[in-house]
C-alpha angles and dihedrals in degrees: 000000000000091000090052093051094048093046092049092049092047093049092047095048096042092051096047093044092050091051092048093049099042102034102033107022096038088038094230087158087067104034093037098204141044122177106219103169103350129241095003099053128019135157113232122171114239138173110203111199093167137047128281114347090003094290111169089011091144093057119123122277090261089069088068089064092044090054091048090050093046092050091050092048090051091049092051091046092052090048091051091047092051092048092050096049130061100233129163128248097269095057087046089054089051091051089048092051090050093048095043093049092047092050091048090056090045089055090052091052091049095048103035105016090242140049117267112231128183112155120099124175129185133169146176098017093310113123107209109206094191129096130200140170139233091265087063089051091051092047093050094042092046092050090050090050090052092049095049104030105035115097117267108260089212091060103089095173115120122226112264096021 
């Protein structure tokens, strides 16, 4: 569980620090756009009131609290799953990334009422209109780590047998 805790803390701090530096220190909230390595990497200010890619962003204010509650339930469920299963350190890191990223976005919703997004990536003539943040990267990466590195639940064989 130590790997999970450290990974969650790292994901949370890295996300919040990146938002502070890019959105507040660089004043992205005011200037709205910075081309870093166009078109591959750009900073674009975004306020995500919905779920992925801003879906349901025009939902009523109560949806904010539903999304906060859902994120917290998922975090608790992942924690319970990890405690009940004997998984190695890398799946624990994945679980930590997922939890830390989710909690970072929860903090945004509590403080601002929405999730701060600033990363925009495009390539190969495709102009991606969506923005995301490092918490989203940690959530996605952590979920992938759990899918590919966690033990197969169908494999009932015990180690050493």
